[in-house]
Z-matrix of the N, CA and C atoms (Angstrom, degrees):
N
C 1 1.424
C 2 1.486 1 111.26
N 3 1.312 2 123.13 1 140.44
C 4 1.442 3 121.58 2 -178.40
C 5 1.562 4 108.13 3 -82.68
N 6 1.300 5 113.35 4 161.77
C 7 1.490 6 120.20 5 -178.79
C 8 1.505 7 109.33 6 -62.58
N 9 1.302 8 119.56 7 -39.57
C 10 1.515 9 122.35 8 -179.65
C 11 1.488 10 108.69 9 -58.33
N 12 1.329 11 119.28 10 -50.66
C 13 1.440 12 121.01 11 -178.33
C 14 1.436 13 115.51 12 -69.52
N 15 1.370 14 115.32 13 -31.89
C 16 1.477 15 119.29 14 175.51
C 17 1.558 16 111.33 15 -66.92
N 18 1.372 17 115.17 16 -39.36
C 19 1.453 18 121.07 17 172.60
C 20 1.476 19 111.60 18 -57.16
N 21 1.272 20 115.95 19 -49.02
C 22 1.543 21 122.33 20 -179.25
C 23 1.485 22 111.30 21 -61.01
N 24 1.337 23 116.60 22 -39.48
C 25 1.472 24 120.81 23 179.29
C 26 1.502 25 112.00 24 -65.97
N 27 1.364 26 117.65 25 -50.00
C 28 1.457 27 118.44 26 177.69
C 29 1.492 28 113.83 27 -67.94
N 30 1.299 29 119.66 28 -32.27
C 31 1.502 30 121.51 29 175.31
C 32 1.594 31 106.62 30 -64.08
N 33 1.359 32 119.21 31 -38.39
C 34 1.464 33 120.98 32 178.40
C 35 1.448 34 109.12 33 -66.44
N 36 1.313 35 121.94 34 -39.85
C 37 1.436 36 125.17 35 -179.83
C 38 1.580 37 107.15 36 -67.82
N 39 1.292 38 120.31 37 -38.21
C 40 1.493 39 120.86 38 173.89
C 41 1.489 40 109.66 39 -60.66
N 42 1.321 41 118.48 40 -44.78
C 43 1.516 42 119.31 41 179.96
C 44 1.554 43 109.30 42 -64.96
N 45 1.290 44 121.56 43 -28.71
C 46 1.417 45 123.38 44 178.10
C 47 1.526 46 106.59 45 -69.54
N 48 1.323 47 117.34 46 -36.85
C 49 1.509 48 121.51 47 178.25
C 50 1.453 49 109.82 48 -65.69
N 51 1.333 50 120.41 49 -35.08
C 52 1.367 51 123.36 50 178.95
C 53 1.620 52 108.74 51 -62.69
N 54 1.343 53 113.35 52 -47.99
C 55 1.459 54 119.98 53 -176.69
C 56 1.577 55 108.61 54 -65.29
N 57 1.346 56 117.13 55 -39.31
C 58 1.455 57 121.78 56 -175.07
C 59 1.561 58 108.28 57 -75.21
N 60 1.308 59 120.52 58 -23.35
C 61 1.441 60 120.92 59 177.62
C 62 1.486 61 114.47 60 -57.66
N 63 1.413 62 111.61 61 -28.18
C 64 1.486 63 114.54 62 179.94
C 65 1.466 64 113.75 63 -71.61
N 66 1.481 65 118.97 64 -25.12
C 67 1.393 66 122.23 65 176.75
C 68 1.465 67 111.36 66 -91.27
N 69 1.389 68 118.46 67 -38.01
C 70 1.454 69 123.32 68 -178.15
C 71 1.550 70 109.13 69 -149.47
N 72 1.303 71 117.00 70 99.51
C 73 1.439 72 121.42 71 -173.19
C 74 1.535 73 112.93 72 -55.30
N 75 1.301 74 117.38 73 -44.31
C 76 1.468 75 121.89 74 -177.33
C 77 1.489 76 111.90 75 -66.24
N 78 1.253 77 119.29 76 -37.17
C 79 1.499 78 123.41 77 178.28
C 80 1.535 79 108.45 78 -71.68
N 81 1.331 80 116.25 79 -47.89
C 82 1.479 81 119.25 80 171.64
C 83 1.441 82 115.99 81 -49.44
N 84 1.390 83 115.79 82 -49.55
C 85 1.435 84 121.97 83 -179.34
C 86 1.519 85 108.72 84 -59.84
N 87 1.317 86 119.83 85 -47.59
C 88 1.489 87 118.38 86 -178.11
C 89 1.440 88 114.43 87 -67.73
N 90 1.292 89 119.71 88 -26.11
C 91 1.479 90 122.19 89 177.03
C 92 1.559 91 106.78 90 -71.89
N 93 1.354 92 115.72 91 -44.61
C 94 1.448 93 118.41 92 179.81
C 95 1.525 94 112.36 93 -63.70
N 96 1.384 95 113.77 94 -36.42
C 97 1.476 96 119.56 95 -179.97
C 98 1.617 97 107.82 96 -67.18
N 99 1.282 98 119.63 97 -41.05
C 100 1.446 99 121.46 98 177.06
C 101 1.467 100 109.89 99 -60.69
N 102 1.386 101 118.16 100 -46.16
C 103 1.466 102 121.49 101 178.43
C 104 1.475 103 113.05 102 -60.35
N 105 1.348 104 115.82 103 -46.25
C 106 1.465 105 117.96 104 -179.33
C 107 1.577 106 113.11 105 -63.78
N 108 1.309 107 116.51 106 -39.61
C 109 1.450 108 117.41 107 172.95
C 110 1.550 109 114.61 108 -57.36
N 111 1.309 110 112.49 109 -44.39
C 112 1.524 111 115.83 110 178.38
C 113 1.533 112 110.93 111 -69.08
N 114 1.330 113 116.58 112 -39.53
C 115 1.486 114 116.43 113 175.36
C 116 1.421 115 115.38 114 -59.01
N 117 1.350 116 114.66 115 -37.74
C 118 1.468 117 119.73 116 179.94
C 119 1.562 118 110.46 117 -66.02
N 120 1.309 119 115.59 118 -38.63
C 121 1.508 120 115.71 119 178.86
C 122 1.547 121 110.56 120 -72.16
N 123 1.290 122 116.98 121 -33.68
C 124 1.507 123 117.87 122 172.71
C 125 1.509 124 113.67 123 -63.94
N 126 1.299 125 117.61 124 -42.47
C 127 1.497 126 118.25 125 -178.66
C 128 1.510 127 111.09 126 -71.55
N 129 1.372 128 117.77 127 -27.58
C 130 1.473 129 119.30 128 175.44
C 131 1.558 130 109.78 129 -68.93
N 132 1.369 131 116.60 130 -34.64
C 133 1.495 132 119.34 131 175.48
C 134 1.457 133 114.05 132 -70.91
N 135 1.389 134 120.22 133 -37.22
C 136 1.374 135 123.20 134 -171.22
C 137 1.548 136 117.86 135 -105.83
N 138 1.273 137 119.19 136 -8.09
C 139 1.451 138 125.67 137 171.20
C 140 1.538 139 109.45 138 56.43
N 141 1.306 140 118.95 139 55.15
C 142 1.472 141 122.12 140 -178.45
C 143 1.463 142 110.63 141 -108.44
N 144 1.339 143 118.83 142 108.79
C 145 1.442 144 124.58 143 -176.97
C 146 1.585 145 113.44 144 -62.91
N 147 1.322 146 115.78 145 -37.92
C 148 1.448 147 116.15 146 -178.72
C 149 1.506 148 110.92 147 -66.71
N 150 1.368 149 117.94 148 -39.26
C 151 1.387 150 121.74 149 -177.07
C 152 1.614 151 107.93 150 -76.52
N 153 1.337 152 113.99 151 -29.48
C 154 1.471 153 114.91 152 177.21
C 155 1.539 154 111.89 153 -65.94
N 156 1.355 155 115.99 154 -32.81
C 157 1.444 156 120.24 155 177.25
C 158 1.590 157 110.54 156 -69.13
N 159 1.309 158 114.65 157 -39.31
C 160 1.397 159 121.51 158 176.95
C 161 1.560 160 110.83 159 -61.20
N 162 1.343 161 110.67 160 -45.10
C 163 1.476 162 115.48 161 178.36
C 164 1.539 163 113.14 162 -63.23
N 165 1.267 164 119.16 163 -37.63
C 166 1.483 165 127.22 164 173.67
C 167 1.518 166 110.76 165 -53.66
N 168 1.350 167 115.71 166 -45.20
C 169 1.386 168 122.68 167 177.57
C 170 1.455 169 113.21 168 -63.20
N 171 1.391 170 116.81 169 -46.23
C 172 1.453 171 122.35 170 179.08
C 173 1.578 172 111.64 171 -64.52
N 174 1.361 173 115.64 172 -35.42
C 175 1.477 174 118.70 173 179.72
C 176 1.508 175 106.82 174 -67.02
N 177 1.310 176 119.06 175 -45.14
C 178 1.495 177 124.12 176 -177.61
C 179 1.558 178 105.84 177 -57.37
N 180 1.326 179 117.56 178 -49.74
C 181 1.476 180 119.65 179 178.70
C 182 1.555 181 113.06 180 -58.15
N 183 1.284 182 113.95 181 -40.71
C 184 1.525 183 119.04 182 -179.03
C 185 1.475 184 110.44 183 -68.92
N 186 1.316 185 118.55 184 -38.06
C 187 1.423 186 121.39 185 179.86
C 188 1.533 187 112.45 186 -70.52
N 189 1.322 188 115.68 187 -37.99
C 190 1.480 189 121.19 188 174.53
C 191 1.545 190 110.36 189 -62.76
N 192 1.324 191 116.59 190 -43.27
C 193 1.535 192 120.68 191 176.39
C 194 1.484 193 110.16 192 -61.51
N 195 1.383 194 118.54 193 -41.56
C 196 1.403 195 121.04 194 -175.20
C 197 1.616 196 109.14 195 -65.96
N 198 1.334 197 114.56 196 -40.65
C 199 1.474 198 116.49 197 179.24
C 200 1.511 199 111.65 198 -73.62
N 201 1.252 200 118.47 199 -37.57
C 202 1.466 201 119.78 200 -178.55
C 203 1.460 202 113.64 201 -69.17
N 204 1.317 203 116.63 202 -43.97
C 205 1.551 204 118.86 203 -171.69
C 206 1.568 205 113.48 204 -114.22
N 207 1.397 206 115.07 205 15.00
C 208 1.472 207 119.45 206 177.72
C 209 1.522 208 111.72 207 52.91
N 210 1.293 209 118.84 208 40.90
C 211 1.400 210 123.00 209 178.63
C 212 1.527 211 110.91 210 -71.76
N 213 1.349 212 116.61 211 142.13
C 214 1.498 213 117.79 212 -178.72
C 215 1.545 214 106.90 213 -130.94
N 216 1.338 215 116.94 214 156.51
C 217 1.422 216 120.76 215 175.60
C 218 1.501 217 111.08 216 -71.19
N 219 1.315 218 117.61 217 141.74
C 220 1.439 219 122.77 218 176.96
C 221 1.513 220 112.15 219 -65.02
N 222 1.296 221 119.76 220 139.88
C 223 1.441 222 122.10 221 172.38
C 224 1.505 223 113.47 222 -89.01
N 225 1.381 224 112.71 223 -25.37
C 226 1.468 225 119.94 224 177.34
C 227 1.530 226 107.80 225 -139.39
N 228 1.326 227 112.15 226 172.17
C 229 1.521 228 113.52 227 179.89
C 230 1.456 229 111.99 228 -104.93
N 231 1.364 230 121.83 229 19.03
C 232 1.516 231 123.70 230 -178.29
C 233 1.493 232 109.07 231 -63.74
N 234 1.334 233 119.38 232 -51.38
C 235 1.421 234 121.20 233 -176.22
C 236 1.510 235 110.70 234 -62.92
N 237 1.310 236 114.90 235 -42.07
C 238 1.473 237 122.13 236 176.86
C 239 1.501 238 111.40 237 -58.74
N 240 1.349 239 118.53 238 -45.84
C 241 1.374 240 123.61 239 179.27
C 242 1.522 241 112.81 240 -61.40
N 243 1.366 242 115.79 241 -44.40
C 244 1.469 243 117.66 242 177.13
C 245 1.549 244 112.05 243 -60.02
N 246 1.309 245 117.05 244 -42.00
C 247 1.467 246 121.36 245 178.23
C 248 1.479 247 109.52 246 -60.48
N 249 1.390 248 119.17 247 -43.99
C 250 1.395 249 124.84 248 -178.63
C 251 1.593 250 111.90 249 -63.49
N 252 1.317 251 115.20 250 -41.92
C 253 1.432 252 120.68 251 177.59
C 254 1.527 253 112.24 252 -59.90
N 255 1.406 254 114.80 253 -43.27
C 256 1.443 255 116.44 254 -179.58
C 257 1.526 256 111.31 255 -70.09
N 258 1.278 257 119.41 256 -38.35
C 259 1.460 258 125.18 257 -178.72
C 260 1.585 259 107.83 258 -64.34
N 261 1.336 260 115.15 259 -41.77
C 262 1.463 261 116.45 260 179.63
C 263 1.523 262 111.25 261 -71.22
N 264 1.309 263 118.51 262 -39.53
C 265 1.448 264 121.03 263 179.60
C 266 1.593 265 110.76 264 -60.65
N 267 1.266 266 116.08 265 -38.44
C 268 1.480 267 120.68 266 -176.09
C 269 1.560 268 107.03 267 -71.17
N 270 1.331 269 119.85 268 -48.35
C 271 1.439 270 123.18 269 -178.67
C 272 1.565 271 110.89 270 -67.85
N 273 1.312 272 115.37 271 -36.18
C 274 1.460 273 120.83 272 178.37
C 275 1.548 274 108.92 273 -64.13
N 276 1.313 275 120.94 274 -40.85
C 277 1.385 276 127.82 275 177.30
C 278 1.579 277 110.26 276 -61.02
N 279 1.366 278 114.68 277 -44.71
C 280 1.489 279 117.60 278 178.05
C 281 1.494 280 107.45 279 -58.43
N 282 1.366 281 119.23 280 -46.94
C 283 1.407 282 120.82 281 -176.26
C 284 1.533 283 110.01 282 -63.78
N 285 1.293 284 120.33 283 -43.71
C 286 1.470 285 122.24 284 -176.73
C 287 1.466 286 112.01 285 -65.65
N 288 1.377 287 118.18 286 -32.76
C 289 1.462 288 120.74 287 -178.66
C 290 1.471 289 114.09 288 -91.47
N 291 1.340 290 117.82 289 8.22
C 292 1.445 291 126.23 290 174.73
C 293 1.580 292 111.99 291 74.97
N 294 1.261 293 118.22 292 20.69
C 295 1.510 294 120.84 293 179.86
C 296 1.576 295 109.78 294 -95.15
N 297 1.339 296 115.16 295 44.46
C 298 1.465 297 119.91 296 -173.30
C 299 1.485 298 109.92 297 -86.55
N 300 1.368 299 113.52 298 137.50
C 301 1.428 300 123.98 299 176.18
C 302 1.460 301 111.67 300 -147.04
N 303 1.276 302 122.08 301 -178.00
C 304 1.475 303 122.65 302 178.32
C 305 1.418 304 113.11 303 -61.24
N 306 1.335 305 120.80 304 -32.26
C 307 1.451 306 123.16 305 175.88
C 308 1.528 307 111.69 306 -63.26
N 309 1.312 308 116.06 307 -35.99
C 310 1.461 309 123.63 308 176.76
C 311 1.544 310 107.21 309 -60.05
N 312 1.247 311 116.38 310 -50.70
C 313 1.539 312 119.04 311 -178.72
C 314 1.496 313 108.06 312 -63.42
N 315 1.282 314 120.22 313 -44.01
C 316 1.519 315 121.48 314 178.47
C 317 1.513 316 110.01 315 -60.53
N 318 1.270 317 120.89 316 -40.10
C 319 1.435 318 122.28 317 178.44
C 320 1.503 319 114.32 318 -68.55
N 321 1.309 320 115.17 319 -36.58
C 322 1.510 321 119.81 320 174.45
C 323 1.566 322 106.19 321 -63.41
N 324 1.277 323 116.83 322 -45.65
C 325 1.499 324 118.61 323 178.02
C 326 1.540 325 113.29 324 -58.66
N 327 1.319 326 115.11 325 -46.19
C 328 1.437 327 118.22 326 177.76
C 329 1.572 328 111.28 327 -60.09
N 330 1.306 329 116.56 328 -42.40
C 331 1.512 330 121.78 329 175.31
C 332 1.478 331 109.52 330 -56.27
N 333 1.342 332 118.83 331 -45.16
C 334 1.462 333 124.45 332 177.85
C 335 1.466 334 111.35 333 -57.57
N 336 1.322 335 117.67 334 -50.12
C 337 1.423 336 123.80 335 179.13
C 338 1.509 337 112.88 336 -61.33
N 339 1.376 338 116.32 337 -38.51
C 340 1.437 339 118.87 338 -176.76
C 341 1.570 340 108.28 339 -72.55
N 342 1.298 341 118.45 340 -29.70
C 343 1.477 342 119.72 341 175.32
C 344 1.516 343 107.64 342 -61.92
N 345 1.372 344 117.09 343 -40.26
C 346 1.501 345 122.51 344 176.99
C 347 1.510 346 108.02 345 -58.86
N 348 1.304 347 118.76 346 -43.78
C 349 1.449 348 123.34 347 178.41
C 350 1.524 349 111.73 348 -58.56
N 351 1.379 350 111.50 349 -49.50
C 352 1.448 351 114.70 350 -179.58
C 353 1.535 352 115.30 351 -61.00
N 354 1.369 353 115.55 352 -37.29
C 355 1.433 354 119.10 353 -179.95
C 356 1.535 355 110.72 354 -56.77
N 357 1.315 356 112.90 355 -39.54
C 358 1.458 357 119.85 356 -175.95
C 359 1.577 358 110.17 357 -78.50
N 360 1.315 359 117.84 358 -22.20
C 361 1.413 360 119.12 359 179.10
C 362 1.599 361 115.42 360 -75.78
N 363 1.357 362 108.89 361 -25.83
C 364 1.492 363 115.42 362 -179.52
C 365 1.456 364 111.54 363 148.28
N 366 1.342 365 115.45 364 -139.49
C 367 1.408 366 118.54 365 -178.67
C 368 1.433 367 116.85 366 -62.72
N 369 1.317 368 115.42 367 135.86
C 370 1.461 369 122.41 368 178.04
C 371 1.532 370 106.59 369 -137.05
N 372 1.315 371 117.33 370 134.78
C 373 1.476 372 116.27 371 -179.72
C 374 1.594 373 111.28 372 -59.59
N 375 1.264 374 111.87 373 143.78
C 376 1.540 375 118.60 374 179.33
C 377 1.505 376 113.56 375 -51.03
N 378 1.342 377 114.40 376 -41.62
C 379 1.427 378 116.48 377 -179.11
C 380 1.522 379 115.50 378 -55.44
N 381 1.344 380 115.28 379 -33.34
C 382 1.417 381 119.89 380 178.79
C 383 1.600 382 114.23 381 -73.71
N 384 1.301 383 112.05 382 -29.76
C 385 1.510 384 117.44 383 177.44
C 386 1.530 385 103.87 384 -70.04
N 387 1.299 386 119.41 385 -41.78
C 388 1.508 387 118.93 386 -179.47
C 389 1.535 388 111.22 387 -67.74
N 390 1.364 389 114.19 388 -36.87
C 391 1.491 390 118.15 389 -178.17
C 392 1.572 391 112.65 390 -68.87
N 393 1.288 392 113.80 391 -27.54
C 394 1.514 393 118.85 392 -170.65
C 395 1.514 394 110.54 393 -58.55
N 396 1.311 395 119.46 394 -42.11
C 397 1.506 396 117.91 395 -178.83
C 398 1.457 397 109.85 396 -73.62
N 399 1.337 398 119.37 397 -40.13
C 400 1.554 399 122.76 398 177.47
C 401 1.526 400 106.27 399 -58.34
N 402 1.315 401 119.91 400 -44.64
C 403 1.493 402 120.89 401 -176.19
C 404 1.500 403 113.23 402 -66.78
N 405 1.366 404 116.15 403 -40.51
C 406 1.446 405 120.15 404 175.75
C 407 1.476 406 113.53 405 -61.99
N 408 1.317 407 116.49 406 -45.33
C 409 1.506 408 124.32 407 -179.56
C 410 1.506 409 106.70 408 -61.84
N 411 1.381 410 117.25 409 -48.03
C 412 1.437 411 119.99 410 179.63
C 413 1.551 412 113.15 411 -57.77
N 414 1.344 413 118.68 412 -46.38
C 415 1.483 414 120.40 413 179.14
C 416 1.547 415 109.50 414 -62.36
N 417 1.244 416 121.22 415 -37.82
C 418 1.458 417 124.44 416 177.13
C 419 1.514 418 112.68 417 -65.30
N 420 1.384 419 111.72 418 -43.26
C 421 1.434 420 117.03 419 177.64
C 422 1.495 421 113.85 420 -59.53
N 423 1.367 422 117.22 421 -46.17
C 424 1.457 423 124.64 422 -177.81
C 425 1.517 424 106.36 423 -64.67
N 426 1.364 425 120.13 424 -46.53
C 427 1.465 426 119.64 425 176.88
C 428 1.531 427 111.60 426 -56.03
N 429 1.325 428 119.16 427 -44.73
C 430 1.443 429 122.72 428 -177.38
C 431 1.493 430 110.25 429 -63.81
N 432 1.352 431 117.99 430 -41.58
C 433 1.485 432 121.22 431 -177.47
C 434 1.555 433 107.99 432 -63.26
N 435 1.314 434 115.93 433 -43.36
C 436 1.502 435 115.79 434 178.57
C 437 1.475 436 112.48 435 -70.21
N 438 1.327 437 116.79 436 -33.68
C 439 1.484 438 118.64 437 176.97
C 440 1.543 439 110.86 438 -64.12
N 441 1.335 440 114.43 439 -45.58
C 442 1.485 441 117.43 440 177.58
C 443 1.502 442 115.04 441 -64.60
N 444 1.355 443 116.74 442 -33.19
C 445 1.435 444 120.34 443 175.48
C 446 1.510 445 113.29 444 -69.06
N 447 1.334 446 117.15 445 -39.50
C 448 1.434 447 121.25 446 175.36
C 449 1.599 448 111.06 447 -67.99
N 450 1.270 449 114.81 448 -39.15
C 451 1.443 450 119.95 449 176.20
C 452 1.582 451 111.27 450 -60.77
N 453 1.344 452 114.43 451 -43.51
C 454 1.460 453 117.11 452 179.39
C 455 1.536 454 109.71 453 -63.54
N 456 1.290 455 116.63 454 -40.67
C 457 1.460 456 118.93 455 -177.12
C 458 1.563 457 107.57 456 -65.43
N 459 1.327 458 118.21 457 -43.49
C 460 1.451 459 120.81 458 176.27
C 461 1.523 460 114.53 459 -60.94
N 462 1.325 461 114.84 460 -42.02
C 463 1.447 462 118.20 461 175.32
C 464 1.500 463 116.29 462 -60.58
N 465 1.329 464 113.28 463 -43.42
C 466 1.485 465 120.39 464 177.66
C 467 1.530 466 110.21 465 -64.83
N 468 1.339 467 119.45 466 -40.31
C 469 1.434 468 120.60 467 171.97
C 470 1.509 469 114.70 468 -57.70
N 471 1.291 470 112.24 469 -49.38
C 472 1.535 471 116.67 470 176.18
C 473 1.462 472 112.68 471 -56.47
N 474 1.342 473 118.55 472 -41.24
C 475 1.450 474 123.69 473 177.89
C 476 1.532 475 109.12 474 -60.10
N 477 1.264 476 120.82 475 -43.80
C 478 1.461 477 123.57 476 177.52
C 479 1.482 478 111.55 477 -61.80
N 480 1.372 479 117.07 478 -44.03
C 481 1.428 480 120.44 479 179.80
C 482 1.562 481 111.26 480 -68.22
N 483 1.262 482 117.78 481 -32.72
C 484 1.439 483 124.97 482 -178.29
C 485 1.555 484 110.10 483 -71.06
N 486 1.383 485 115.02 484 -36.58
C 487 1.500 486 115.63 485 -175.88
C 488 1.494 487 112.42 486 -81.55
N 489 1.361 488 117.85 487 -10.98
C 490 1.521 489 115.89 488 179.93
C 491 1.495 490 112.01 489 -90.90
């Protein structure tokens, strides 16, 4: 994987941490910390000043959060895994009951990225490794279905405008 795509991946994971901080500050903090550590190693490899400045800003934000909320780095992934299991169960129920929307797809994508984080933190149950590909494909499928639906609506509107 190239440095540019790695940077984008870890930046996306950081953004997921920002979203998850609203539900669980400690988990969000640890996800952002994981992303920042990986962003730092990517920048060291690629010597990109623009990305280094962006990383400095992310580090400042993370340090402020740590000081303000007394956030600490996880020693184990057990709490994180419990949070992930609950998050997946909720979004999976939405999917099974036909309550699918773009938020569902985004949540599946976040779960997929969080499984990636867990893999790098250490032990992860084999069932999650197997689920990760399924979850990513499902999120992309939902995004594509909504995209095609929106495209169909736009095409139909254009046809109405063209016929008048």
